[in-house]
C-alpha positions as MATLAB code, in Angstrom:
seq = 'MSECQIGLEQLSKRIKHDLEMLQYPPADWVIPRNTKEGRPVLDVAVIGGGMCGLVATFALLRAGISNIRTFDTNEEGREGPWPKYARMETLRSPKTLAGPALGLPNLTFQAWYEAQWGLNAWGELGRIPTQTWMEYLIWYRKVLNLNIENGKYVEAVDAAEHGFNITVKDGSTEDIVPVRKIILATGREGMAEPRIPAPLQDFLGLQCQHSSEDINFDSLDGKEVAVIGISASAIDNAAAALEAGASSVHILCRAPAVPRVNKMKSTVYAGFTNGFPRLSLEERMNLLSYVFNYRVAPPQNSVQRVWKHKNVKLHLDAELVEVKKEKEKLLLLTNHHGIEAEHVILGTGFKINVNAPRLLKSFAKKIKTFRDSKSLTHNKNFGEFLDFPDLGLDFELQEKVIGKAPYLKNIHEFTFAATVSHGNVSGDIPAISDGADRLVKGITASIFKEDFPEHLCNLYSYEEPELFGDEIPENKRWWPEL';
ca = [
       7.767   -1.495  -34.414;
       5.157   -3.784  -33.445;
       1.209   -2.447  -33.314;
       1.318   -2.546  -29.645;
       4.260   -0.640  -29.317;
       3.369    2.111  -31.860;
      -0.194    2.537  -29.581;
       1.881    3.067  -26.751;
       3.897    5.471  -28.274;
       1.195    7.316  -29.496;
      -0.610    7.184  -25.808;
       2.770    8.206  -24.085;
       2.569   11.250  -26.388;
      -0.798   12.241  -25.505;
       0.089   11.549  -21.617;
       3.176   14.246  -22.308;
       0.716   16.792  -24.030;
      -1.925   16.330  -20.928;
       0.836   16.942  -18.550;
       2.082   19.769  -20.201;
      -1.555   21.415  -20.661;
      -1.584   20.831  -16.596;
       1.998   22.448  -16.399;
       3.791   19.464  -15.171;
       5.955   19.487  -13.610;
       5.416   23.010  -11.858;
       8.218   24.676  -10.054;
       9.382   23.713   -6.959;
       8.175   26.231   -4.048;
       9.677   23.990   -0.795;
      12.537   26.479    1.151;
      15.660   24.100    1.090;
      16.922   22.903    4.477;
      20.532   21.712    5.170;
      21.539   20.089    8.035;
      23.905   21.566   11.063;
      27.060   20.442    8.863;
      25.515   21.677    5.978;
      24.192   18.632    4.320;
      21.030   19.013    1.901;
      17.828   17.608    3.586;
      15.255   15.746    1.392;
      11.856   17.228    1.505;
      10.562   13.635    1.476;
      11.299   10.078    1.666;
       9.267    7.779   -0.088;
       9.783    4.073    1.325;
       8.230    1.125   -1.042;
       7.761    1.601   -4.965;
       4.804   -0.736   -5.433;
       1.667    0.955   -6.549;
       1.332    3.123   -3.193;
       4.992    4.405   -3.892;
       4.262    5.231   -7.635;
       1.125    7.050   -6.810;
       2.449    8.867   -3.805;
       5.714   10.074   -5.683;
       3.653   11.061   -8.978;
       1.312   13.084   -6.509;
       4.186   14.537   -4.839;
       5.700   15.912   -8.385;
       2.525   17.256   -9.101;
       2.572   19.427   -6.001;
       5.539   20.681   -7.006;
       7.899   18.712   -4.331;
      10.450   17.401   -6.202;
      13.467   17.143   -3.734;
      12.440   13.496   -3.162;
      13.826   10.166   -3.119;
      11.626    6.949   -3.553;
      13.400    3.504   -2.272;
      12.343   -0.173   -3.143;
      14.515   -2.788   -1.514;
      13.453   -5.084   -4.496;
      14.844   -5.360   -8.262;
      13.550   -3.087  -11.218;
       9.895   -4.456  -12.155;
       9.374   -6.806   -8.751;
       7.966   -4.374   -6.637;
       4.902   -4.690   -4.839;
       3.198   -8.454   -4.253;
       2.047   -9.057   -7.741;
       5.416  -11.114   -9.155;
       5.565  -12.651   -5.642;
       3.290  -13.544   -3.404;
      -0.116  -12.283   -5.546;
      -1.056  -15.812   -6.303;
      -4.299  -15.025   -8.074;
      -4.712  -15.548  -11.789;
      -6.641  -12.258  -12.261;
      -7.206   -9.466   -9.661;
     -10.085   -8.905   -7.545;
     -10.759   -5.252   -8.321;
     -12.854   -4.587  -11.604;
     -10.675   -3.854  -14.715;
     -12.940   -0.522  -15.151;
     -11.296    1.133  -12.008;
      -9.670    4.521  -12.739;
      -6.726    2.894  -10.025;
      -3.204    5.223   -9.538;
      -4.433    7.200  -12.595;
      -4.702   10.571  -10.555;
      -7.440   11.637  -12.345;
      -5.799   11.461  -15.835;
      -7.828    9.544  -18.274;
      -4.836    8.605  -20.487;
      -2.870    7.237  -17.735;
      -5.407    4.618  -16.850;
      -4.925    0.761  -17.168;
      -7.968    1.112  -19.726;
      -6.241    3.481  -21.780;
      -2.875    1.237  -21.551;
      -4.701   -1.921  -22.760;
      -6.620   -0.252  -25.597;
      -3.659    1.181  -26.797;
      -1.813   -2.144  -26.919;
      -4.801   -4.381  -28.497;
      -7.773   -2.419  -29.073;
     -11.223   -1.247  -27.993;
     -12.768   -5.044  -28.901;
     -10.007   -6.867  -27.016;
     -11.024   -4.078  -23.856;
     -14.468   -5.142  -24.151;
     -13.568   -8.891  -24.211;
     -11.440   -8.644  -21.221;
     -12.839  -10.331  -18.611;
     -10.742   -9.467  -15.224;
      -7.228   -8.086  -15.338;
      -4.535  -10.711  -15.700;
      -2.224  -10.354  -12.529;
       0.829  -10.397  -14.378;
      -0.823   -8.028  -16.933;
      -1.427   -5.729  -13.986;
       2.313   -5.562  -13.225;
       3.230   -4.672  -16.908;
       1.040   -1.465  -16.336;
       2.590   -0.617  -13.342;
       5.837   -0.893  -14.745;
       4.651    1.280  -17.402;
       2.965    3.636  -15.170;
       6.935    4.230  -13.620;
       8.189    4.274  -17.054;
       6.215    6.995  -18.871;
       5.973    9.193  -15.874;
       9.685    9.150  -15.454;
       9.428    8.213  -11.909;
      12.949    7.850  -10.275;
      12.716    4.699   -7.780;
      15.747    3.663   -6.351;
      15.856   -0.146   -6.550;
      17.895   -2.364   -4.633;
      17.904   -0.211   -1.463;
      16.823   -0.870    2.027;
      15.925    1.640    4.447;
      16.969   -0.658    7.921;
      16.615    2.709   10.079;
      14.853    6.063   11.120;
      16.227    7.929   13.568;
      15.045   11.478   14.773;
      17.021   13.977   14.222;
      16.936   18.177   14.244;
      16.101   18.451   10.937;
      13.665   15.666   10.516;
      15.595   12.363   10.223;
      18.421   10.319    9.231;
      17.484    7.030    7.367;
      19.953    4.674    6.656;
      19.821    3.314    3.455;
      21.897   -0.223    2.471;
      22.740   -0.590   -1.015;
      24.460   -4.023   -1.131;
      27.661   -3.422    0.955;
      27.100   -0.050    1.240;
      25.354    2.033    4.045;
      24.184    6.023    3.597;
      22.940    7.999    5.766;
      20.145   10.217    4.260;
      19.019   13.731    6.008;
      15.276   13.856    5.495;
      12.255   16.024    6.488;
       9.469   13.771    5.810;
       8.680   10.202    5.230;
       5.869    8.548    3.389;
       5.727    4.821    4.298;
       4.337    2.841    1.172;
       5.557   -0.273    2.351;
       2.393   -2.312    1.151;
      -0.004   -4.650    3.392;
       2.950   -6.453    5.537;
       4.366   -2.954    5.971;
       3.235   -2.123    9.843;
       2.081   -5.975   10.028;
       3.234   -9.309   10.804;
       1.653  -12.699    9.683;
      -1.070  -13.795   11.545;
      -0.169  -17.112   12.704;
      -2.378  -19.536   14.631;
      -0.971  -20.343   18.204;
      -0.622  -24.135   17.545;
       1.468  -23.836   14.299;
       4.108  -21.304   15.847;
       6.431  -23.781   16.539;
       6.343  -25.447   13.470;
       6.955  -22.777   11.310;
       9.549  -23.374    8.537;
      10.044  -25.266    5.219;
       7.500  -27.809    6.033;
       4.570  -24.607    7.621;
       4.863  -21.328    5.594;
       2.757  -18.311    5.351;
       1.160  -17.392    2.025;
       3.392  -14.082    2.051;
       6.473  -16.032    1.738;
       8.866  -17.460   -1.199;
       6.908  -21.088   -1.443;
       8.564  -23.541   -3.820;
       5.161  -25.007   -5.407;
       7.214  -27.222   -7.270;
       8.387  -29.371   -4.187;
       4.789  -29.614   -3.385;
       3.974  -32.290   -6.501;
       2.889  -35.553   -5.024;
       2.407  -34.321   -1.319;
      -0.267  -33.663    0.777;
      -0.938  -30.391    1.432;
      -3.178  -28.470    3.915;
      -4.089  -24.396    3.915;
      -5.656  -23.078    6.642;
      -8.174  -20.330    5.887;
     -10.817  -19.340    3.229;
      -9.691  -15.803    2.359;
      -8.813  -14.930   -1.211;
      -5.562  -15.608   -0.425;
      -5.979  -19.101    1.261;
      -7.586  -20.280   -1.811;
      -5.099  -18.895   -4.439;
      -2.531  -20.548   -2.639;
      -4.984  -24.026   -2.391;
      -5.126  -23.372   -6.396;
      -1.344  -22.969   -6.813;
      -0.690  -26.251   -4.550;
      -3.162  -28.033   -6.769;
      -1.760  -26.903  -10.007;
       1.837  -27.976   -9.042;
       0.699  -31.584   -8.371;
      -0.389  -32.110   -4.984;
      -1.705  -35.496   -4.062;
      -4.433  -33.828   -2.160;
      -5.297  -30.588   -0.643;
      -7.390  -29.919    2.451;
      -8.714  -26.091    3.231;
      -9.294  -25.896    6.988;
     -11.424  -23.123    7.706;
     -12.806  -21.974   11.541;
     -16.288  -20.394    9.562;
     -19.217  -22.841   10.090;
     -20.164  -21.903    6.463;
     -18.447  -20.243    3.004;
     -19.187  -16.663    3.181;
     -20.929  -15.371   -0.161;
     -20.557  -11.687   -0.197;
     -18.188   -8.880   -0.011;
     -19.627   -6.290    1.817;
     -16.828   -3.766    0.853;
     -17.622   -3.734   -2.835;
     -20.673   -1.763   -1.934;
     -18.299    0.896   -0.642;
     -16.995    2.078   -3.650;
     -18.329    5.682   -4.060;
     -17.436    9.383   -3.529;
     -19.062    9.791   -0.308;
     -17.801    6.715    1.032;
     -14.357    7.393    0.197;
     -14.691   11.346    1.576;
     -17.245   10.906    4.195;
     -15.378    7.791    6.148;
     -12.554    9.788    8.169;
     -15.283   12.180    9.327;
     -17.350    9.474   10.915;
     -17.064    9.121   14.738;
     -14.401    6.744   15.786;
     -16.987    4.421   17.346;
     -18.932    4.708   13.909;
     -15.691    3.456   11.886;
     -14.913    0.806   14.683;
     -18.215   -0.811   14.273;
     -18.681   -0.535   10.258;
     -15.166   -2.248    9.995;
     -15.622   -5.241   13.159;
     -19.140   -5.775   11.051;
     -17.387   -6.256    7.638;
     -14.675   -8.100    9.582;
     -17.297  -10.773   11.444;
     -19.606  -11.193    8.903;
     -16.327  -12.414    6.570;
     -15.404  -11.854    3.054;
     -16.189  -14.289    0.446;
     -13.272  -15.075   -1.730;
     -13.526  -14.349   -5.537;
     -15.429  -16.601   -7.901;
     -12.976  -17.501  -10.264;
     -10.608  -18.121   -7.622;
     -13.050  -20.743   -6.173;
     -13.776  -22.251   -9.436;
      -9.939  -22.636  -10.253;
      -9.579  -24.859   -6.782;
     -13.088  -27.028   -7.398;
     -12.367  -27.619  -10.763;
      -9.822  -30.225   -9.171;
     -10.922  -33.429   -7.569;
      -8.382  -33.939   -4.766;
      -9.316  -30.662   -2.613;
     -11.610  -31.063    0.596;
     -13.009  -28.628    2.544;
     -13.423  -28.537    6.299;
     -15.828  -26.087    7.825;
     -15.811  -25.282   11.427;
     -12.436  -26.697   11.677;
     -10.352  -24.517   14.293;
      -6.718  -25.349   15.021;
      -6.601  -26.805   18.662;
      -3.088  -28.448   18.530;
      -0.681  -29.776   15.658;
       1.887  -32.767   16.529;
       4.807  -34.199   14.430;
       4.353  -37.161   13.276;
       7.391  -38.717   11.064;
       7.610  -36.817    8.336;
       3.855  -35.250    8.677;
       1.797  -32.831   10.797;
      -0.920  -34.050   12.558;
      -3.403  -30.983   12.408;
      -5.910  -31.383   15.356;
      -9.175  -29.543   14.826;
     -12.187  -29.288   17.069;
     -13.886  -32.022   14.856;
     -11.104  -33.400   12.544;
      -7.705  -35.164   12.437;
      -5.958  -34.275    9.396;
      -2.341  -35.449    8.289;
       0.053  -32.588    5.818;
       3.081  -32.943    4.537;
       3.152  -29.350    4.094;
       1.032  -26.337    5.667;
       0.427  -22.974    3.911;
      -1.116  -20.414    6.055;
      -3.508  -18.069    4.130;
      -4.100  -16.224    7.604;
      -3.360  -12.740    6.310;
      -1.930   -9.868    8.340;
      -2.050   -8.426   11.698;
      -1.125   -4.758   12.237;
       1.658   -4.247   14.696;
       3.279   -1.044   14.885;
       6.146   -2.965   16.442;
       7.024   -4.818   13.399;
       8.705   -2.529   11.336;
      12.087   -2.635   11.799;
      12.937    0.484   10.342;
      11.032    2.101   13.030;
      12.043    0.092   16.330;
      13.927    2.878   17.786;
      10.418    4.859   18.450;
       8.049    2.401   18.018;
       6.664    2.188   21.286;
       5.734    5.979   21.362;
       3.282    5.171   18.155;
      -0.440    6.081   19.231;
      -2.632    2.853   18.473;
      -6.647    2.745   18.918;
      -5.565    0.380   22.037;
      -4.680    3.559   23.660;
      -8.256    5.046   23.560;
      -9.711    3.844   26.904;
     -13.253    4.796   25.620;
     -12.843    1.518   23.008;
     -10.685   -0.812   24.913;
     -14.107   -2.105   26.705;
     -15.721   -3.374   23.229;
     -14.020   -7.163   22.378;
     -15.562   -6.873   19.265;
     -13.064   -4.283   18.067;
     -10.611   -6.800   18.564;
      -7.346   -6.251   16.149;
      -8.614   -3.334   14.832;
      -7.678   -1.730   18.619;
      -3.987   -2.302   17.127;
      -4.007   -0.039   14.219;
      -2.396    3.017   14.438;
      -4.339    6.275   15.459;
      -3.326    8.644   12.162;
      -3.880   12.335   11.462;
      -6.053   14.027    8.903;
      -2.596   13.396    6.957;
      -2.333    9.921    7.405;
       0.752   11.052   10.097;
       1.618    8.937   13.003;
       0.575   10.467   16.440;
       1.995   10.394   19.624;
       0.850    7.439   22.464;
       1.930   10.502   25.162;
       1.866   14.075   23.764;
       5.131   16.038   23.978;
       7.503   12.596   24.223;
       7.986   11.862   20.190;
       6.553   15.466   18.292;
       8.633   14.377   15.160;
       6.004   11.310   14.618;
       3.835   13.825   12.733;
       6.007   13.780   10.368;
       5.966   10.496    8.927;
       2.797    9.487    6.764;
       1.602    5.879    6.981;
       0.410    5.037    3.357;
      -0.304    1.521    3.627;
      -3.272   -0.784    5.002;
      -2.302    0.346    8.576;
      -4.424    3.826    7.406;
      -7.569    1.550    6.920;
      -9.380    2.398   10.371;
      -8.426    6.625   10.479;
      -8.948    6.688    6.598;
     -11.030    3.618    5.216;
      -9.940    1.594    2.160;
      -7.779    4.266    0.247;
      -3.950    3.178    0.897;
      -3.717   -0.310   -0.477;
      -6.422   -1.503   -2.682;
      -6.899   -0.072   -6.096;
     -10.165    1.634   -6.142;
      -9.596    4.430   -4.235;
      -5.854    4.532   -4.285;
      -5.595    8.069   -6.465;
      -7.875    9.575   -3.431;
      -5.685    8.379   -0.610;
      -2.574    9.811   -2.886;
      -4.566   12.977   -3.295;
      -5.239   13.638    0.323;
      -1.938   12.043    1.506;
       0.138   14.662   -0.595;
      -2.520   17.657    0.016;
      -1.652   17.281    3.845;
       2.118   16.741    3.432;
       1.782   20.373    1.140;
      -0.166   22.208    3.456;
       1.970   20.996    6.701;
       5.307   22.124    4.838;
       3.881   25.442    3.569;
       2.650   26.001    7.452;
       6.503   25.096    8.612;
       8.026   27.563    6.508;
       5.724   30.237    6.521;
       7.729   32.992    7.874;
      10.213   32.415    5.113;
       7.111   32.279    2.533;
       6.213   35.390    4.064;
       9.252   37.362    3.684;
       9.447   35.779   -0.024;
       5.967   37.662   -0.295;
       7.453   40.923    1.380;
      10.252   40.781   -1.147;
       8.255   40.256   -4.578;
       8.690   43.216   -6.755;
       8.022   41.781  -10.103;
       5.922   44.933  -11.836;
       2.767   44.470  -13.751;
       3.016   48.437  -14.735;
       6.331   50.203  -15.618;
       5.100   53.647  -15.145;
       4.816   54.902  -18.856;
       1.444   52.995  -19.424;
      -0.426   56.175  -17.927;
       1.710   59.399  -19.057;
       0.007   62.198  -16.980;
       0.520   59.967  -13.797;
       3.637   60.532  -11.583;
       2.584   58.698   -8.549;
       3.411   55.185   -8.685;
       3.888   52.386   -5.829;
       6.491   51.582   -5.271;
       8.064   54.733   -6.483;
      10.107   54.461   -9.849;
];
């Protein structure tokens, strides 16, 4: 056994002891439910086994809700964006953040890293390599013994008397699973669609791809490449193209200047995390719109990774106005430039759209968004934020029309789509534990309230004695009577 393995083994024992002292796992307290046909109903289905799905699953188990299943479409070890379209060399978040540890020091990335390579190595580490972070999440799942059902695709969610029936596909087999509540932990793209500039809509395909797609960078060797956007994702994809041997990379940016500041880095503190949802809707919208319009700086190391190459050209104030096909190339016409490219990569991010998830298609049009708030629609500064779902205090979806879809309150949106309602607690690393704690406390309270009559009956029938009648010899009066 190597020193790294020995270190992890010792850390695993410490975590086990920590959990035992916290009485984990607690007894399951939820009243079991069955369908009319007698099939057992899951208390919670978690859809998505990446970071958000993992921490939500662990938080449920810590809360004594164990009748759960977590599904992920990817093969084991390929969950989330990290092994796919997250093309940065290192994470953008500082290494010191606790991440999904849920208050357990020994479950942090730092504890995992130090256990393998020591305190000095931790001190020398700059930012966390992306692949190393994925390895940490794989360990997190293993050390907590979280059962993630890989290779299972949730195709549809249909309302039912007991809550929902979810259609789960596993290869050629299909299963209908009755569930009571659902957590959507489907990632940044879960309730969103790629943001595609209108002039490029008709050119999407192998020659024009969004950064979230599976791009064959080896095929870009010797080619002229254009990258749209100056977001972190755009810069990382430009770097990947350059490193793959692209003959040239043109970065086209609508902004008149390169942003230098990431305003959201100033919001990583308890006051903002806990106070943001309590702000008025207009205060929340104004804050997020300010950050969005100010623009977010790409990380320094990503920018340096690109500009160490000589064959890169930045075009500012270059909004696409038209695209033409010219033989084997695309001619990108901006308000100032005409640029030819053999391949185009869109680093334009995602646009929230409650109609995007296929699994919600049967009732997507009934989901309330902020565009349904008449007090907001007059403000053009709010833009795309109006398309975010208007979630309740427990991340639950709400009805567009009261009484038309009451079951929506049992679907909890634990993705970036919760940002306007809850802040940045359900997608990125800094406050993910706070988000999971808030989510599961809400689900726990909701389940208890729904089952209160049964819990009250259990209280009435509880008769385990503290005293057995022989503790006070001269006393003959006891309640309940002996």
